[in-house]
C-alpha positions as MATLAB code, in Angstrom:
seq = 'METTMFNPVQQHLLKMFAFDGSEERLSEVKTVLSDYFRKKADTCLEALWDSGKLNQAKLDELRHQDLHAMLKK';
ca = [
     -23.423   -7.004  -18.562;
     -21.811   -7.832  -15.245;
     -22.196   -5.344  -12.397;
     -19.202   -4.169  -10.419;
     -19.502   -4.221   -6.661;
     -17.538   -1.476   -4.912;
     -16.253   -1.898   -1.389;
     -16.896    0.867    1.179;
     -13.517    2.529    0.536;
     -14.143    2.671   -3.206;
     -17.647    4.040   -2.638;
     -16.306    6.776   -0.380;
     -13.643    7.780   -2.910;
     -16.224    7.912   -5.690;
     -18.409   10.201   -3.581;
     -15.408   12.447   -2.843;
     -14.496   12.774   -6.507;
     -18.080   13.480   -7.530;
     -17.547   17.014   -6.213;
     -13.969   17.673   -7.330;
     -12.397   15.256   -9.769;
      -9.547   17.527  -10.800;
      -6.010   16.331  -11.479;
      -4.845   18.442   -8.534;
      -7.231   16.636   -6.172;
      -6.109   13.273   -7.578;
      -2.491   14.188   -6.900;
      -3.328   15.195   -3.328;
      -5.206   11.952   -2.663;
      -2.346    9.884   -4.100;
       0.101   11.685   -1.823;
      -2.069   11.192    1.259;
      -2.607    7.494    0.521;
       1.076    6.908   -0.239;
       2.129    8.605    2.993;
      -0.425    6.635    5.010;
       0.647    3.230    3.667;
       4.365    4.122    3.881;
       3.958    4.987    7.561;
       1.957    1.813    8.159;
       4.657   -0.302    6.479;
       7.394    1.476    8.460;
       5.572    0.717   11.714;
       5.217   -2.972   10.818;
       8.851   -3.248    9.734;
      10.044   -1.576   12.931;
       8.022   -4.062   14.980;
       9.537   -6.976   13.045;
      13.033   -5.545   13.523;
      12.509   -4.929   17.246;
      11.155   -8.462   17.745;
      14.156   -9.992   15.977;
      12.061  -11.554   13.199;
      13.769   -9.227   10.728;
      17.469   -8.448   10.802;
      20.341   -7.598    8.476;
      21.061  -11.258    7.722;
      17.444  -11.808    6.636;
      17.543   -8.662    4.469;
      20.769   -9.877    2.833;
      19.090  -13.226    2.136;
      16.042  -11.522    0.599;
      18.262   -9.374   -1.620;
      19.185  -12.445   -3.670;
      15.636  -13.765   -4.113;
      13.171  -12.984   -6.890;
      10.261  -11.767   -4.765;
       8.015  -11.230   -7.794;
       8.322  -14.905   -8.722;
       7.506  -15.890   -5.138;
       4.312  -13.810   -5.212;
       3.113  -15.443   -8.442;
       3.068  -18.910   -6.851;
];
């Protein structure tokens, strides 16, 4: 049987849920993580917009591309 190696984040989450693994706690953690990564993405996108690397023309161009297919390459 192959062993699974957990990274430090996974280890920390496992330790947290060892004490309270309720559905309510899971929902709270999902909300916190979603908010954190949404804010992080917003900050990065704002920086791209402010630098001129991202603009409305680029967004319009991306709208017509299959981004999922691009990620599979």
